[in-house]
N, C-alpha and C positions, 0 to 999 in steps of 0.2 A: 199488400205489404212487403216490408225490404226487411223483413224477420218474422220469427212465429210469433203467432198472438199471446201463444202460451207456450211459456220453456220450462219445463222444469227438470234439465238435466244434470242441474247442479244442487238439486232440493234432497236431502235427507230422507229416501225413506226409512219411516216407522212402522213397525207392525204390521208388513205388508199393504198400507195404506193406500185407497187406490187413488189416480189421479185426478181421475175425476166420475162422482158420482152424482146421478142421477134418480128423481123418482121414478115412481111405477108406473108406465105407459110414458113417459117422455121420450122422444127420438132423435137421431144425430140426422138435420135434415143438410142437404148435400146444393141446393138452390131454394131460392125466396117462393117457390110455391109450396114446397114440402113434400113435392109427389116423390119427391126420391128420399129416401132417409132411411135410416135401422134404428131397428125398433125391438124391445127384448117383450118376448111374449113371454110373460110369467105363468098363463095356462098349461102351455105344452114346453115351458123350460127352454124353447129356442131362442135364436137372435135371428132375425127377421130382415130382410132387404125386402124393399117395398118400392116398387116401379108404378106411379098411378095406384090403379085398380087392382093390380096382379102385386102378389109379392112371394117371397118363397122364404125356407129355412134354410138360412147360412150353414155348406159346410154339411148339408145332412142329405145329401142324393145317394146315386146308386152307391157311392164308393163310400164304405162300411167302414167305420170304427172299431177299435181294437179293445178289447174284447170281453167277453161273457160267455162263465162255464157253467153246465148244469148236467149234473147226473141224475137226478132226484125231483121229483114232482116239483113246480115253484108257480107264481107269478109274477111277471116281467115288470119291473117299475117302467113309467112314461119315461123317466130319463134318462135311458139308456138307448132312447129309440135311435137307429142311425149304428147300431153297433152288428158286430157280428157274434152269433149267440153257438158256441160249440155244444154240443149234445154228446155226453159221453157216459150217460146210465149202461147199463147189463141188464136190468128187468124193466119191463115198459112202467114209464110213469105219463106224464101228463103236466104240460108246458101253455098256461093262460095268459094269455093277451090281457095287458092293460086297457081301459075303456077306450075304444078309437077318438072319442072326442076329446079324448086326453094327450094324443098322439098329433102334432102338427098334419096336418093333409101333404101326403107325397113322401113322408118319412115311416120306417119301421122296420123293419130288421132281415136280417140275414139266416137260415139256418143250415148247420151245418153237421151231418150225424156222423161222430167217430164212433159213437157206441155198438152195442149188440142189441141193446133193449128197441123194443119198439116206443117211439114219442109222439103223443096226442098234442096236435096243436087247436086250444078251443078257446072261443073268444070270450069276451067278459058280457055278462048280461044278456039281453037281446041283442049284442052287434051278431054282425054274421061272416061270414069268410066266403070266397065266389064261388065256391066248389063244397061248401059245407066244412063239414069237422074236417082235420089231415090229419093223417097219422102218418107218419115217417121213420124209413128204416134206414136201413147201416149204407152210408154214402150217397145217401137225399140232398139236394143243396136245394134248399126253399127261401122265395123273397118273395115276403108281402110288404104294402106300403098301406097306412092309414088314409082313409077319405077326411078324416077328420071331423067327422058324425057317427057315424055306427057302421062303419062297415071295412072291412079289410079287401083290398085288392091287391089279385097276385100278378107278380111280373112275370117269376119263372120259377119253373118249379123240373128237376132234373136228377139222372140218375144214369152214367155213363155204364158202370161198373157193374149194378143188379138190377136195371130198372122192374117197377111193379106199374099196374094200369088201374086208373079206379074205374073204368069204362072198355066197353069192345073197342079194341085195337080195329081201327079200317085200312087196311091195303092201297096204295094207288093201284088205279084201274085200267087196264087196256085192252082192246081183242088182239086176239091171239095175233093176228100179222103187226100190229103196231106192239108188241112188248118188246122193250128197250136192249138195244145191246150195249156192249163193252162197260157191264154191269160187276160188281165181284162175284164166287161164289159165296152162295148162303143167301143174296138176296131175295126178297118174298115178294110178291106180287099178286093179284087178282087178274086172270085171263076173264074178260068179262063175257065172252060168247064160248070160251074152254067147253069140252064135251067132260062130262062124265062117264060111267062106265052102263056103257046100255043105249046112250044116249046119239042118237043117226048120225051122223056125218051132216052141219049146218043145220044142226038145230041146238047145239050145246047152250047151254045154261050157267053157265060160269062156275070154276074152279081157281083154288088158292094155287099157287104155282110157285116152282124156287129154281134158282140160276144154280146150275153143279158146274159151272165154269165155262161149259161150252153151248150149252141148251138149255130151256126152260122144260121144266117137270112138270108136272099136273101131281098135286099131293094127293088126287085121290086115284092115280093111276100107276103110278109111280114111272108111268113112260113120258115119251115128248108129249107135251098140249098138242092138241087137235082140235080144231074148230068144227 
């Protein structure tokens, strides 16, 4: 073409009328096979980019949209998928997720807890979350995405200020001879053959240890760990 096939630059817009309107389910193809195309998915309220048998929500990846704020119990609408959700309540409350099949697979929500109230994240109906119903606390950052069917997949859950654990914490394990050097004071590990009090030399069954800045100390005896 020597110029644009459709040129509306000189047209006058009336009441924000769209330049191009298509029927539901119609797409914009970029080559003759229709394998590479843009399509509006009304079920999940997303614009999707198709490449052959694969498709991707446009602009709905790990980059988060801005923003929704909740201080009390609420059910999230599916059309805010992709947004960061700030939780500012001071008393316990529950945030219920929309049905997973109403949110495009690979998209979801990032939660940031700024308030002091514990927040339960609950799936809709029979939907599931990887580690079960979730309770978030101050300074938690939590990101989940839908599988597009009936489950929510956890991408990260972190808290560098006041972490909590939903299961036993497992320390890195070393023999006494192989405990690492050059670590920061306060580091913890498990000495797999470290001796508990009253265990004989060479018969240690393992102890938790911490680094005091110079030596690895047994949490059982308060002295330098020995095998």
